N, CA, C and O of each residue as an XYZ file, in Angstrom:
532
protein
N      15.802    -93.277    112.198
C      14.611    -92.443    111.116
C      13.370    -92.414    111.895
O      12.908    -93.275    112.643
N      12.808    -90.978    111.500
C      11.464    -91.138    112.576
C      10.161    -91.790    111.310
O      10.471    -92.057    110.149
N       9.080    -91.904    111.734
C       8.013    -92.542    111.321
C       7.174    -91.105    110.689
O       7.360    -90.064    111.320
N       6.564    -91.070    109.865
C       5.661    -90.479    109.449
C       4.519    -91.114    109.063
O       4.190    -91.973    108.245
N       3.694    -89.999    110.430
C       1.881    -90.664    110.409
C       1.635    -89.390    109.496
O       1.835    -88.176    109.461
N       0.881    -90.802    108.530
C      -0.067    -89.766    107.272
C      -1.736    -89.560    107.850
O      -2.622    -89.061    107.156
N      -1.873    -89.921    108.868
C      -3.156    -89.589    109.247
C      -3.540    -88.135    110.065
O      -4.698    -87.873    110.391
N      -2.546    -87.361    110.304
C      -2.684    -86.363    111.417
C      -3.161    -85.048    109.980
O      -4.047    -84.198    110.065
N      -2.105    -85.335    108.621
C      -2.529    -84.070    107.796
C      -3.924    -84.067    107.151
O      -4.613    -83.066    106.957
N      -4.302    -85.605    106.785
C      -5.562    -85.974    106.426
C      -6.653    -85.565    107.523
O      -7.725    -85.041    107.223
N      -6.367    -85.781    108.458
C      -7.402    -85.442    109.415
C      -7.502    -83.574    109.235
O      -8.625    -83.070    109.224
N      -6.308    -82.713    109.109
C      -6.815    -81.666    108.946
C      -7.541    -81.072    107.495
O      -8.363    -80.164    107.375
N      -6.914    -81.941    106.448
C      -7.745    -81.828    105.170
C      -9.012    -81.956    105.458
O      -9.569    -80.872    105.280
N      -9.727    -82.756    105.816
C     -11.178    -83.349    106.099
C     -11.764    -82.154    106.957
O     -12.871    -81.683    106.694
N     -11.008    -81.702    107.956
C     -11.433    -80.418    108.985
C     -11.490    -79.510    107.908
O     -12.596    -78.977    107.833
N     -10.869    -79.230    107.245
C     -10.914    -77.609    106.269
C     -12.099    -78.000    105.173
O     -13.042    -77.387    104.671
N     -11.723    -78.934    105.099
C     -13.154    -79.121    103.829
C     -14.412    -79.215    104.206
O     -15.365    -78.736    103.591
N     -14.471    -79.969    105.454
C     -15.684    -80.032    106.012
C     -16.116    -78.383    106.482
O     -17.296    -78.092    106.283
N     -15.233    -77.316    107.083
C     -15.744    -75.998    107.028
C     -15.854    -75.078    106.122
O     -16.473    -74.021    106.247
N     -15.046    -75.583    104.848
C     -15.420    -74.925    103.649
C     -17.068    -75.402    103.137
O     -18.009    -74.628    102.957
N     -17.074    -76.636    103.002
C     -18.407    -77.215    102.513
C     -19.571    -76.688    103.388
O     -20.452    -75.963    102.924
N     -19.536    -77.007    104.408
C     -20.943    -76.022    105.272
C     -20.628    -74.413    105.116
O     -21.781    -74.054    104.880
N     -20.160    -73.678    105.098
C     -19.922    -72.233    104.789
C     -20.583    -72.012    103.390
O     -21.171    -70.946    103.204
N     -20.530    -72.922    102.420
C     -21.055    -72.273    100.926
C     -22.333    -73.653    101.320
O     -23.262    -73.336    100.577
N     -22.605    -74.436    101.785
C     -24.250    -74.741    102.299
C     -25.250    -73.790    103.035
O     -26.459    -73.573    102.950
N     -24.266    -73.340    103.760
C     -24.996    -72.172    104.842
C     -25.306    -70.953    103.589
O     -26.431    -70.454    103.574
N     -24.656    -70.669    102.939
C     -25.034    -69.727    101.688
C     -26.049    -70.330    100.734
O     -27.214    -69.958    100.592
N     -25.726    -70.846    100.404
C     -27.085    -71.910     99.180
C     -28.634    -71.505    100.399
O     -29.611    -70.786    100.193
N     -28.323    -72.179    101.397
C     -29.728    -72.525    102.142
C     -30.316    -71.127    102.363
O     -31.540    -71.174    102.483
N     -29.783    -69.866    102.453
C     -30.177    -68.513    102.721
C     -30.102    -67.524    101.397
O     -30.086    -66.295    101.464
N     -30.062    -68.282    100.213
C     -29.931    -67.708     99.154
C     -31.320    -67.361     98.528
O     -32.249    -67.993     99.031
N     -31.592    -66.641     97.711
C     -32.667    -66.251     97.004
C     -32.763    -65.835     95.657
O     -31.700    -65.347     95.273
N     -33.794    -65.854     94.667
C     -33.898    -65.041     93.349
C     -35.426    -64.625     93.052
O     -36.458    -65.257     93.273
N     -35.264    -63.572     92.576
C     -36.440    -63.223     91.562
C     -36.035    -62.823     90.394
O     -35.089    -62.053     90.230
N     -36.819    -63.389     89.372
C     -36.608    -63.026     87.880
C     -38.129    -62.064     87.685
O     -39.217    -62.151     88.254
N     -37.725    -61.348     86.847
C     -38.719    -60.032     86.383
C     -38.597    -60.158     84.729
O     -37.581    -60.134     84.034
N     -39.815    -60.284     84.392
C     -39.821    -59.743     82.844
C     -40.883    -58.853     82.508
O     -42.048    -59.243     82.439
N     -40.539    -57.687     82.299
C     -41.025    -56.294     81.822
C     -41.735    -56.806     80.635
O     -41.106    -57.223     79.663
N     -43.199    -56.788     80.684
C     -43.666    -56.634     79.159
C     -43.889    -55.286     78.889
O     -43.745    -54.407     79.740
N     -44.327    -55.034     77.431
C     -44.629    -53.656     77.024
C     -46.434    -53.871     76.870
O     -47.074    -54.765     76.317
N     -46.810    -52.841     77.494
C     -48.092    -53.078     77.596
C     -49.135    -52.068     76.612
O     -50.204    -51.558     76.950
N     -48.446    -51.982     75.326
C     -49.229    -50.918     74.369
C     -48.797    -51.725     73.178
O     -47.674    -52.169     72.936
N     -49.850    -51.824     72.516
C     -50.146    -52.833     71.068
C     -50.636    -52.039     70.629
O     -51.009    -51.024     71.216
N     -50.820    -52.394     68.996
C     -51.320    -51.834     68.039
C     -52.790    -53.240     68.043
O     -52.903    -54.388     68.473
N     -53.620    -52.292     67.326
C     -55.076    -52.948     67.423
C     -55.011    -53.019     65.677
O     -55.187    -51.865     65.284
N     -54.880    -53.673     64.856
C     -55.690    -53.392     63.454
C     -54.488    -53.189     62.536
O     -53.331    -53.489     62.831
N     -54.905    -52.630     61.362
C     -53.854    -52.448     60.280
C     -53.019    -50.896     61.087
O     -53.687    -50.191     61.843
N     -52.001    -50.667     60.873
C     -51.605    -49.324     60.907
C     -50.836    -48.911     59.721
O     -50.062    -47.955     59.770
N     -51.070    -49.751     58.441
C     -50.656    -49.403     57.095
C     -51.895    -49.199     56.300
O     -52.931    -49.841     56.125
N     -51.174    -47.527     55.682
C     -52.448    -47.390     54.685
C     -51.903    -47.159     53.314
O     -50.856    -46.519     53.216
N     -52.547    -47.645     52.164
C     -52.152    -46.970     50.856
C     -52.823    -46.236     50.398
O     -53.969    -46.679     50.467
N     -52.781    -44.823     49.693
C     -54.250    -44.538     49.087
C     -53.560    -43.499     48.020
O     -52.374    -43.181     47.931
N     -54.674    -43.079     47.249
C     -54.520    -42.510     46.452
C     -55.322    -40.872     46.442
O     -56.462    -40.873     45.977
N     -54.912    -39.880     46.801
C     -55.493    -38.495     46.903
C     -55.251    -37.286     45.791
O     -54.146    -37.096     45.283
N     -56.414    -36.500     45.478
C     -55.805    -35.761     44.841
C     -56.128    -34.232     45.404
O     -56.908    -34.048     46.339
N     -55.381    -33.077     44.670
C     -55.348    -31.965     45.373
C     -56.560    -31.233     46.018
O     -57.385    -31.532     45.154
N     -57.085    -30.676     46.689
C     -58.061    -30.318     47.345
C     -58.876    -31.289     48.686
O     -59.862    -31.052     49.384
N     -58.058    -32.276     48.626
C     -58.784    -33.996     49.259
C     -58.070    -33.883     51.100
O     -57.230    -33.119     51.576
N     -58.773    -34.875     51.644
C     -58.500    -34.191     52.861
C     -58.906    -36.279     53.535
O     -59.945    -36.747     53.068
N     -58.450    -36.802     54.068
C     -58.221    -38.113     54.472
C     -58.184    -38.502     56.015
O     -57.250    -37.809     56.420
N     -58.488    -38.951     56.700
C     -58.157    -39.431     58.581
C     -58.432    -41.222     58.199
O     -59.238    -41.993     57.678
N     -57.078    -41.157     58.909
C     -56.903    -43.000     58.745
C     -56.916    -43.065     60.641
O     -56.375    -42.446     61.557
N     -57.467    -43.718     60.557
C     -57.930    -44.168     62.081
C     -56.673    -45.407     62.831
O     -56.898    -46.586     62.557
N     -55.512    -45.125     63.666
C     -55.640    -45.902     64.272
C     -55.857    -46.001     66.082
O     -56.168    -45.153     66.918
N     -55.495    -47.592     66.179
C     -55.963    -47.656     67.459
C     -55.062    -48.568     68.247
O     -54.620    -49.624     67.796
N     -54.771    -48.013     69.672
C     -53.993    -48.566     70.445
C     -54.807    -49.805     71.309
O     -55.989    -50.142     71.248
N     -53.817    -50.278     72.039
C     -54.800    -51.301     72.858
C     -53.459    -51.098     74.583
O     -52.320    -50.643     74.691
N     -54.387    -51.682     75.519
C     -53.298    -51.935     77.001
C     -53.499    -52.547     77.458
O     -54.623    -52.521     77.960
N     -52.717    -53.550     77.696
C     -52.732    -54.867     78.430
C     -52.214    -54.499     80.004
O     -52.235    -55.515     80.698
N     -51.914    -53.712     80.482
C     -51.951    -53.240     81.772
C     -53.387    -53.265     82.352
O     -54.281    -52.827     81.627
N     -53.719    -53.757     83.648
C     -54.789    -54.346     84.414
C     -54.879    -52.638     85.132
O     -55.977    -52.091     85.237
N     -53.598    -51.944     85.576
C     -53.860    -51.024     86.427
C     -53.408    -49.656     86.180
O     -53.429    -48.861     87.119
N     -52.978    -49.267     84.956
C     -52.205    -47.970     84.596
C     -52.707    -47.765     82.943
O     -52.602    -48.422     81.907
N     -53.314    -46.444     83.352
C     -53.349    -45.691     81.323
C     -52.077    -45.539     80.938
O     -51.057    -45.545     81.626
N     -52.191    -45.428     79.996
C     -51.018    -44.409     79.422
C     -51.278    -43.607     78.332
O     -52.203    -43.766     77.535
N     -50.218    -42.511     78.311
C     -50.861    -41.150     77.686
C     -49.600    -41.617     76.020
O     -48.427    -41.878     76.286
N     -50.041    -41.645     74.586
C     -49.463    -41.811     74.054
C     -49.196    -40.566     73.280
O     -49.845    -39.560     73.568
N     -48.211    -40.523     72.221
C     -48.161    -39.354     71.815
C     -47.782    -39.744     70.604
O     -46.900    -40.598     70.692
N     -48.149    -39.416     69.217
C     -47.285    -40.156     67.624
C     -46.625    -39.294     67.042
O     -46.921    -38.177     66.616
N     -45.514    -39.996     67.046
C     -44.398    -39.668     66.542
C     -44.216    -39.842     64.955
O     -44.180    -40.993     64.520
N     -44.114    -38.903     64.185
C     -44.128    -39.180     62.585
C     -43.085    -38.300     61.895
O     -42.606    -37.213     62.218
N     -42.868    -39.150     60.782
C     -41.629    -38.351     59.457
C     -42.121    -38.405     58.315
O     -42.790    -39.405     58.053
N     -41.967    -37.469     57.390
C     -42.449    -37.624     56.198
C     -40.941    -37.703     55.201
O     -39.854    -37.185     55.457
N     -41.324    -38.514     54.046
C     -40.368    -38.704     53.191
C     -40.957    -38.679     51.757
O     -41.707    -39.642     51.598
N     -40.870    -37.987     50.802
C     -39.607    -36.737     50.724
C     -40.510    -35.461     51.901
O     -41.568    -35.553     52.523
N     -39.828    -34.720     51.824
C     -39.753    -33.406     52.625
C     -40.800    -32.893     51.662
O     -40.640    -32.857     50.442
N     -42.052    -32.438     52.407
C     -43.266    -31.591     52.010
C     -43.361    -29.936     52.560
O     -44.412    -29.295     52.532
N     -42.418    -29.548     52.919
C     -42.209    -28.369     52.984
C     -42.374    -27.884     51.641
O     -41.850    -28.525     50.729
N     -43.316    -26.381     51.283
C     -43.695    -25.712     50.230
C     -44.491    -26.562     48.870
O     -44.750    -26.106     47.756
N     -44.787    -28.091     49.480
C     -45.533    -28.720     48.466
C     -47.192    -28.710     48.857
O     -47.851    -29.708     48.565
N     -47.836    -27.569     49.519
C     -49.164    -27.536     50.205
C     -49.681    -28.961     50.500
O     -50.463    -29.546     49.751
N     -49.279    -29.378     51.429
C     -49.473    -31.055     51.673
C     -49.435    -30.890     53.842
O     -48.408    -30.852     54.519
N     -50.343    -30.852     54.171
C     -50.667    -31.029     55.788
C     -50.404    -32.159     56.234
O     -50.912    -32.969     55.459
N     -49.945    -32.621     56.970
C     -50.535    -34.099     58.350
C     -50.743    -33.479     59.508
O     -50.029    -32.627     60.038
N     -52.059    -34.076     60.000
C     -52.243    -33.972     61.457
C     -52.202    -35.307     62.458
O     -52.748    -36.337     62.062
N     -51.683    -35.283     63.490
C     -51.626    -36.213     63.883
C     -52.237    -35.707     65.331
O     -52.023    -34.520     65.576
N     -53.104    -36.594     66.499
C     -53.480    -35.988     67.752
C     -52.701    -35.510     68.467
O     -51.558    -35.762     68.084
N     -52.749    -34.730     69.638
C     -51.847    -34.288     70.606
C     -50.962    -35.871     71.510
O     -49.799    -36.258     71.624
N     -52.489    -36.420     72.031
C     -52.269    -37.317     72.665
C     -53.007    -38.229     72.649
O     -54.156    -37.793     72.573
N     -52.972    -39.759     72.694
C     -54.145    -40.150     72.954
C     -53.909    -41.686     74.389
O     -53.131    -42.636     74.477
N     -55.027    -41.176     75.229
C     -55.164    -41.875     76.321
C     -55.584    -43.439     76.410
O     -56.736    -43.749     76.107
N     -54.822    -44.249     76.751
C     -55.439    -45.584     76.633
C     -55.420    -46.133     77.600
O     -54.305    -46.143     78.121
N     -56.361    -46.752     78.256
C     -56.892    -46.870     79.510
C     -56.618    -47.871     80.094
O     -56.626    -48.839     79.333
N     -56.346    -48.136     81.215
C     -56.070    -49.469     81.808
C     -57.087    -51.004     81.500
O     -58.143    -51.467     81.931
N     -56.262    -51.313     80.718
C     -57.235    -52.993     79.918
C     -57.968    -52.474     78.817
O     -58.844    -53.142     78.267
N     -57.679    -51.385     78.482
C     -58.951    -51.082     76.870
C     -57.963    -50.667     75.657
O     -56.803    -51.032     75.470
N     -58.645    -49.930     75.008
C     -58.117    -49.161     73.706
C     -58.670    -48.172     73.734
O     -59.619    -47.886     74.465
N     -57.937    -47.232     72.606
C     -58.402    -46.140     72.210
C     -57.879    -45.790     70.835
O     -57.066    -46.520     70.268
N     -58.330    -44.707     70.313
C     -58.146    -44.610     68.689
C     -57.868    -42.952     68.368
O     -58.429    -42.022     68.948
N     -57.031    -42.862     67.477
C     -56.934    -41.502     67.130
C     -56.553    -41.390     65.652
O     -55.840    -42.225     65.095
N     -57.100    -40.240     65.009
C     -56.816    -40.029     63.749
C     -55.837    -39.102     62.963
O     -56.066    -37.893     62.909
N     -54.546    -39.757     62.239
C     -53.855    -39.292     61.327
C     -54.592    -38.950     59.911
O     -55.200    -39.672     59.121
N     -54.284    -37.524     59.911
C     -54.964    -36.473     58.882
C     -54.410    -36.116     57.704
O     -53.684    -35.123     57.744
N     -54.545    -36.615     56.749
C     -53.348    -35.901     55.472
C     -54.764    -34.792     54.305
O     -55.708    -35.087     53.572
N     -54.134    -33.585     54.751
C     -55.109    -33.082     53.553
C     -53.729    -31.920     52.457
O     -52.660    -31.335     52.630
N     -54.731    -32.188     51.384
C     -53.876    -31.796     50.191
C     -54.611    -30.494     50.115
O     -55.826    -30.387     50.279
N     -53.600    -29.290     49.797
C     -54.296    -28.426     49.344
C     -54.020    -28.005     47.891
O     -53.021    -28.482     47.354
N     -54.794    -27.171     47.210
C     -55.115    -27.259     45.707
C     -54.012    -26.972     44.963
O     -54.193    -26.899     43.747
N     -52.731    -26.760     45.458
C     -51.409    -26.596     44.696
C     -50.695    -27.868     45.293
O     -49.467    -27.852     45.374
N     -51.292    -28.793     45.649
C     -50.139    -30.215     46.340
C     -49.577    -30.452     45.148
O     -50.027    -30.130     44.049
N     -48.153    -31.272     45.494
C     -47.231    -31.400     44.248
C     -47.473    -33.061     43.872
O     -47.201    -33.999     44.621
N     -47.868    -33.121     42.946
C     -47.867    -34.968     42.290
C     -46.707    -35.430     42.957
O     -45.679    -34.823     43.258
N     -47.012    -36.490     43.120
C     -45.799    -37.599     43.542
C     -46.095    -38.201     44.957
O     -47.068    -37.862     45.632
N     -44.679    -39.606     45.540
C     -45.397    -40.587     46.428
C     -44.588    -39.743     47.497
O     -43.508    -39.166     47.371
N     -45.611    -39.868     48.812
C     -45.243    -39.539     50.272
C     -45.186    -40.387     50.565
O     -45.643    -41.302     49.880
N     -44.494    -40.644     51.955
C     -44.819    -41.799     53.347
C     -44.282    -41.105     54.110
O     -43.248    -40.437     54.108
N     -45.709    -41.468     55.344
C     -45.519    -41.097     56.473
C     -45.544    -41.764     57.359
O     -46.606    -42.301     57.677
N     -44.234    -41.998     58.169
C     -43.687    -43.121     58.882
C     -44.244    -43.027     60.316
O     -43.675    -42.135     60.947
N     -44.838    -43.440     60.757
C     -45.578    -42.811     62.456
C     -45.511    -43.584     63.622
O     -45.580    -44.753     63.242
N     -45.449    -43.560     64.399
C     -45.124    -44.649     65.623
C     -45.930    -44.391     66.897
O     -46.477    -43.313     66.667
N     -46.372    -44.873     68.352
C     -46.790    -44.202     69.480
C     -45.528    -43.926     70.271
O     -44.585    -44.566     69.804
N     -45.239    -43.270     71.195
C     -44.579    -42.961     71.925
C     -45.192    -42.848     73.569
O     -46.169    -42.128     73.772
N     -44.561    -43.590     74.678
C     -45.579    -43.198     75.389
C     -44.574    -42.875     77.009
O     -45.146    -42.468     78.020
């Protein structure tokens, strides 16, 4: 009967474990990581919500102000808006600035103007607007 020696397989197991472990340690020593959080630089200043009563042949401007937290770059904003219900044929006009340039680290304002003609149809109208950069 042949004697089995357990030391030889155990030695191979230890050698393989050492090789695998040292490879993993070598990888961890040379790995790194960068985590970046992208911040929105544009924010509103003050209120961007208005409630008013207007009469035919009146016009009113509502000033909105935006701030730029970026220390290095200015941003051009366009004002996107929708009106509900539809004002087609109701003698109501809404004007928004073509663009508002907000300087780096600064603020800029623009006016949203609602103008009613003499034939403006009475009712409640909601103008929803937001900046787009």
